[in-house]
Residue, then its C-alpha position, 0 to 999 in steps of 0.5 A: m490542511v490538517l495533519h494529525f502527525r502526534e496522533a499518529t506517532d503515538v498510533y504507530r508507536k501502539t502498532l509497532p508489532y505490525v510494522l515489525l512484522q512487515f519489516g521482517i518480512g521485508v528483510a527475508f524477502a529482500l535477503i532471498g532476492v539479493l542473493y537469488l539475483g546475485l547468483i544468477g548474475w555470477l552464473g551469467f558472468r562466469f558463463a560469459a567469461g567462458g567464451g559464450g556461444a551456445s552455453l551463454l544462450i542457456v544461461a541466458g535462458v535460465m537467467l531470464f526464467g529465474l527473473v520471471t519465476f523470481g517475479a511471480i512468486w514475488r507477486l503472490v506473497q505480496r497478494y496472499v501474505l503481505y497485503m493480508v498482514k498490511t490489511g490487519h495492521v489497517a484494522v489495529i490502527a483503526h482500533v487504536v485510533e477508536e479506542g486509545k490502546a492497542p488490543d491484546d495480541q494485536i497480530s491476531y486480532g488484526m488477522n480475526q478482523v480481516q477474516e471477520y469483515f472480508v471471509s476470504a482474499s478474493g473478497l477483500f481484492v474485489i471491495n478494494d479494487a472498487i474503492d480504488a476505482v472510485l477514488k481514481q475517478f473522483n480524485r481526477a474529477v476535483a483535484r485539477f491543480q491547473e484549475l485551482i491557479p487563476l492565473p496564466i501558469p509558466q511552462q516550468l510551473q505546469t510541469l511541476l503541476e503534472v507531477l503533482q497531478r500524477s501523485v494524486v494517483l500514487a496517493v489513492r494506495y493509502l486513501d483506499e486503506a483508510i476507507i478500509a479502516y473506516m470499514f472496521v470502525a463502522e461494524s456494518e453487517n453490509r460491507w458495501q454500505s460501509a465502503r459506500d459511507g466511507i467514500v461519501l465521508y471522504g468526498k466531505h473532508w477530501k481537500a484536507v485528507l488528500g492534501s496530508t496525503l500528498l504531503v507525506v507521500g511527497g516526504m516519503y519519497v524524498l526520504s527514499f532518495v536521501l537514504l539512496t545518496l547516503l548509501a551510494p558511498f557504501a556501493v562504491v566502496l564495494d566496487v573494490l570486489p572482482t567485477a562479477l561481484e559489482a552488481i551485488s553492491w548496488l543490490l545490497v544497496a537497493g535491497l536496503i532502501a526497500i527494506v526501510h522504504t516498505g517495512i518502516v516508511k510506508p507503514w508510517v505514511k499509512t498510519v498518518v493518513i488513516t488516523t487523519f481521515l478516521i479523526e476528520q470525519r469522526d463528528d460527521v455523517p454521510d449525506a445524500e447530497t454528498r453522495d450524488w455529488i461524488s456520483e457525477r464524478s465517479e461513475r464507478f460509485a454508482d456500483v458501489v451504491e447499487k451493491a450497498e443498496n441491494d446488500e450483496p456479498i462482497d464475494e459470491n462465494r463467501s461462507e459466514t466461517g470459512p477461512i482467508s484463502g491463502v493465510g492459514e486460520a485466524g490467530n496464527d502467525p501469517t508469517 
């Protein structure tokens, strides 16, 4: 197992503007979430304390509508703002790994790269979903931890292995970003070919890359648990607040953890995974043997291969100059 922590640390430091941008967006929406959900909870408490009845049913409906609305807005933000920002960060990470230095005005550079390579949000989603599906099928086929142990497995260890097996699915969300990073490095006009070749190169180095990913992803969740443990006394201290505000203390704790997890820790994990993959595959080339081996373990990979051979556009409505839908003109600050 190869971990390129030193190189990833250098890349992470050089892409701090993108890290801070994601952190800032996370802070803004965490504060909005805490205030919004806190207000709904406070209104619910006031109505409940006032005697309930029809008014309680009304406020319950308002609270439910508010929660659903907030969730829908958050999903849209993730899909059309955060996802584009994260992919722009992937482009800058790939540039730093290959060139050794960050581009000038890396925020604009990253967004320009996303627009140039994927043209529209839907194009990025289509190719990312295809990569995600292939990696899930492939990893399920090859990463069978129980089969790697040639001895009878105790029940306690079987449970641990099942948890580890499920963690492979969590790792895919970082591995598909590594394939996207390779696409930026490959600079091929045939986007599906770049995706195909990236998957093949992952297949040639899957043990080292997946092992590293599982290790850092596991460490990320351990760190989040430690943060929860450290911040729990803070919520207990805030319990001296009136009953109507007690829930806000836990919302604040959850918001702080979410900010650190999403804005700082996850970009670090992403940087480690992408850096490890790009370095591991650097002196290698895709080959037909590995491509056929992956095809036998992922039926979705055949679709990627076919689209690569036909040089299909990643977006049926793709134009060569159109801006990314939902993001604004390239080069603008996405926030």
